[in-house]
N, C-alpha and C positions, 0 to 999 in steps of 0.2 A: 542497335542503334540508335533506336529513340531513347531508350533508357539514358543512353549516355549523354544525349543533347540535354536532356532534362537536368540530369545531376549537374553538367557543367553550368547550365544557366543558374542553377540554384546555389553554385560556390561563387558565383560572380554576382549575384543579388541578394543573399541572405547573409545573415551576421556570421560570424566566425563562433558564434555561442550554439550553432545549430549541433545536434548531437547523432542522433539516430541514423542519418545517411552516412556518416564517417565507416559504420561498421556493418551497415545494411543497405548496400548501394543498390536499392530497387526502386520503381516507379510503380506504385500501385495504381492499377487501372479500375477493376472492378472488385467487388467482395460481397460476400454471402456467408455468412455462419461462420464456420471457422476457417474457410476459404477464401484466398486472394489469389487475384491474377494481375500480373504485370502487366505493361504495355508492349512487352514481346511475346506475350501469352504463356509464360510461365506460372505454372501455379504451386501456391505456398499454403502450409498450414499456419495459421497466425497465431503462436503462442506468446504474444506481445499483448494482443488486444487493447491496443490502446493503453498500454501500462496499466492493464487490469479493468480497464473503463468499461470494456464491451463483454459483460457477463453474460448477454445472450448471441455474442458474435456479432458480424455485420449485417445489417439492415434486416433483422429479423423481423418478419411479416408483424408481429402484434405491436412494434415501435411503429413501423410505416404506418398501419392503420390508425393507429391514436394520433400520430401527426396529420395524416390526411383529414381525420374527423375535426380535427381541431380547427384546420384552415378551413373546411368546407363550413364549418359552422358559423365561421365570421368571429371566431374567438380572438382576443388581442395577443399579440406576440410578446410585448413589452408594456407591463403596468406596474412599474417601480414598486413601490411596496404597498399599494392598493389592494385590497380583497378582489377575489375574482372566483369564480366558482370551480375553475380547475385547481387553483391554489388551495382552496378551502378542502377539495376531495385529497389532494395529495398530502396536506397537513394531517389531517385525519388518518389516513390510511399508515403514513410515516409514523406517526405516534404511536399507534395502535400495535406496531412491532416492537417495542420497547417495554422493558419490565418497569415497573414503579420503583422510584418516584418519578423516572423519566417520563415514562407515558403521561403522567399529570404535570410535565415541566413546560418549559417554554424553549421555542424554536426561533432562531433567527437567521433570514437570509442573508448570505454574503456574495459578495463581488464572485464570479463563477470560477474558482480555483480553489485546490486544498490550501494552498499558501494562505489566501486570505482569510479563509475560515480558522486556520490555526492562529494568525494574528488576532483575529476577533475572539477567540478562545482565550486568549493571554490576556489581552486587554479587560475581558469580562471578569476575570477572575481577581486582577489585579484592583480593579473597582471595587469587587465585590466584598473583598478581604481587608483593602487597604494596604495591604503589603506588597512588596516590588520583587521577591526573590522566585525563579522557576528552576525547578529540577528538570534537568535533560538527560539523556543517557546515551553512552557511546554505541556507535552504530546509528544513530537516530537519523531520521529523514522526515522533513516536516516542508518542505519547498524551499524556495530561492527569494524571497523576498527578504529585506533587511532584518526584520527580527526573526524568522522563521531560520534565516541561515546562522542566526546567533544559536540557536537550539541544535544544529545539524552536527553531526558525529565528525562527517567528512572534513577534514580540514581543508583538502584543495581548491573548492568552490569559494572558500572565505580567505585564502590566504592574503589575496591582495586587496582586501576590503577593511578598512579601518572603522572603529566607532560602531560596531556592531551593538546590539542591545545589551546593556549592563546586566548583572545580577544574575545571570544564569551559572549554575553549578551544575557539573557532569557528574555522575553515578555510573558505575559499570553495569552492562546489561548481563543477563544471564546467557552466555554464549558459550554453549559446553565444549565445544570441539576447540575453541581457543579461549579456555577458561582464563579470564584476565586475573586470577589469582595464582597462577602459572602452576598449578597441577589438574589432573583429571577429575572431574568430578562426575556425580550422578544426577548433577541438577536437572536434568531434562526431564527426570522422573517425577512426577507429582508426589511421590512419598519422600522424596529426599527434603533436605534442609541446605539450599545452597547457600556459601558463605557471602555473595552478594546480599544475599535477604539481611544477613547480620548488620553488615555495613550500612546498608540503608537505614535501618531500624537506629543503630548506634549515631549515624550522623544528623538524622532529623532530631533524636530526641537530646544528644549531647550540648548543652548551652555552650560549649568550648569548640563546636565543630566548626566554627567558622562561617558556616551557612547565612545567608541574609536572611531576614524574616519571610517566609515561604508564602507566597501566594497561590502556587500551584506546581505539579509534575506533570509534565508532557510525555507519556509514553505511546510506541506502538505495541501491541501485543503480540504481532508478528512482524518482525521488523522486515521489510522489503527491500528498498534500496540496499540497506546495510547488509544484505545478504541471505535473506530468506532463514530468519533467525527466530524461531519460535520462543515465547519467554515460557516459564515453568509456571502452570497454575498456581502451586503453591507458592511462587515468588508475588504473582499477581495479587493472591489475596492477603499476601503478608505486608506487600505496600498498601493495599487499600485500608488496612488495619492500622499500618504506621501513619498514614496520612490524616487518619479520622479526627477531626478537632484541632488538626494542624494547617493542612492545605487542602485544595481543592484536586482531585485527581481526573486530569483531562487525558481521554483516550483518543488517538489519532486513529480512526478507522478509515482513511480517505481510501487505501487499497484494499483492506480487509471485508468491508461492510457490504451487507447484502449477500451472503452466500460463501464468500470465496472460499473459507476455511471450513466448509460443512456445516456450519450455522450461520445464521443470517448476521450476527455479529461476531467478531473474534473474542470479545470479552465475556461472552456465554460459556465459552469453555471453563473458566475458571470460577464463574458465578458472582463474580464482582458485577457493583453497578456503578458507574463511574459518576462522577459529578457533573462532567462534560463530554459529549462526542461530538467528534470533529468526522464529517461526512463530506464525500464529494465523488468524482468518478462515477460509479454505478448508479447513483441517485438520478441522475439526468437522462438514463437511456440512451447514453452514445451522446448526448449535448450538454455542454458546460450547465453545473449547477452545485453549489457547495451551500451547505448548512452548518449551524452547531444547535445542538440540543442539549438543555442543562437544567438542573433542579429548579425549581421556581423559587427558592429564596435567594439563588445568586443574580435575580433580574434586577440589578441594582443600577443600571445605567439610565442616562437620560435620553431623549429623543435627538437621534443623530448622533450618538456617539460613536455608531460604526455604520456607514453606509455605502452606495455606491450604485451607480446608473442600473448598471446589470444583475442587480441581485435578486431577481426573481424572474427568471425567462420561463415564460407561460408554455411556450414550446418543449423547455426541457422537462417542466413538471407533467405535462401530458405524457411525454415519453417516460419519463421516470415512473408515473403510476402503473402504465401500461406494464414495464418491466417488472414492478414490485409484486403484481397481481401473478404474472406468469410465472415467476420465482416461486410463489408459494404455491399455484395450484398444480405447476408441473414437478413441484418437489426438487428443485434445483440444488438446493442446499445438500440435500439427502445426496444427489446425484455427485456432486463435488466430491462429497466424502467417500463414496464407492469407486469413482474413478481416481481420484487422487490416491487411494491406497494402492488400486491395480497399478498406477503407473509407478508411484514411489517404488513398489515392489520390484519392477522391471528395473528401475534405475539402480536397486541395491544389489540386484543379480550382476549387472555391469561392473559395481564397485569391486566384487570379488574377483573379476577378471581383469580388472585395470587400476594398478596402483596408484595412478595419479587421480583417481577419482577419491579425494581424501574424506568427503563426509557427504551422505543424502540426507535431506531433512526437508521439512514442510509440514503444512496442514493444509488437508482438502487440495484445491486445485491451486495452491501457492507452494510451489515446490523447487529446490535448489540443490544443486551439485558442485561440491567445494572441489576446486582443482589444485592439486598440489604437486609440488616438485619432491623428487628422491632423499634430496638435503634437507636437515631439519633447521629452522632459524635458529636467532640467538636464545630462545628460549627452551630450543628442545623440539618444539611443536614441528611439523609438517610445514616446510614454507610455501606460501602462497605461488601459483605460476599463471600469472594474468596473461603471460605470452601464449602457454599452451591452451589457456580458454579461449582466447581470441582465436586460435586455429580452430578450435573446436566449435565456435559460433559461424566462423565462415564455412566448415565442413558441414555443419547443421542447414545453413542456407544452401549450398548446393544440394542437400538431401530433399530441400523442398519444405525446410522448417525454420520460421521467424522466431527467434529467442533472444533475449538480452542479458547482459552481465551484469553482475552488481558486485557489492562487497568489499572486503580489503583487496586492494589492487586489481579489482574488477575479475578477481577469480573465481567467482561463483557463477555457473549458468543458472538462468531464472526462467520459470515457466509459470505462465499464466493464461492457460487458455480459457476459453469460453465454458461457462458453468455447466453447458448442454451439451457438451461434446458426449458422442456415444463411445460404446466399448470399440467398435471397430477404428475410430479414429483414436481413441487412447492407445490402441495396440499401432497403428500406423505412425503415430510419434514417436512411441517408445522404437519402432524398428529403425526408424530414422535415425534418433539418438544413437543407438547400436551400432549402426554403420559408421555413423560420422565419427565414433570413438574409435572404431578400428581405424579409420583414417589417420587418426591423430596420435595413434598408438606407439608409432615409431619414432 
């Protein structure tokens, strides 16, 4: 009953824009690692993990120790953008993880959300190039600020808002299961030549394409909220080559950065080095922090061109530094790849038993199952089944697993467990999904 009272009070006091409690009506009391306990003492495995923020899970000892040390030493919590030993160590460690020329590039601390970092990246490339056009991609998600909404694929959140940022042009993302060209392709295969690659090249280089002068292109290597859709590495390389000397390549690694996909950064799978990288979520060790890192030659803006009071949380940098060191020392990117393969294999086994599982996909510990209806849609593809996906999410919660939905019609079950999950925990998650699928099969 205590959970009900908390949820009732939330309904009365919090805005109608709240999201997660509508489908996950739980009240978390305690948390450690993968495991959380609600106020009624029910225990769950958290495969949402702060929308991918908690790469070490809840309250990891290395993070707690770093925060305690920071406070015990009397270090500042807020220093605006003044230098501190904590900040200096964080910047040095972060830049050392990146390939050249980003390793020798510049870093800018933003207000502590991925959305603000996206805004900063777009402003940066517009100022540096003197051009105004931005390429975005269908299915993309970059936050809910006014500018980032203009670059969001999902039309729902921006339907009621007029006057969004102009000069944004959308291009198709290589979504192989629902090919935007209306035919089955092998564009998920790195050896293939996806048609969206040709379209991108033609649109950028065609003087009659209608594109505004391009400042940059903003892309997720693996779309998260869009439905866990990995891009084709060949497509990423082709895009980088197409944009060379034309526009800046901005890679949004807010959800994929720091090991989520089996490599420290998702762009590493393609060998591409972007012009700008957007980071948030994991880099704060569970506390809010967001940055952009970019090639040195783009650093054309003037003092105060992008600012914010909370753009350099010292506590978040202390937690982030400890998190990064542990990811590297414990080989957690590699663990994400191994455990992700195991979990994905179990999900593919389920796919052979349940026709409503249309597709299983993902990279590392960023996995998704697309839930479909028996009938086809107008294009001949299996229709999305958001209603069954919601039933599956509810059934999974009853099995003790917290997971979120995404993708078209919220028909994709998304899994973002901590990177340090064990073999036993991975199998427990798979067992719970197996049971939940059985419960919604009828």
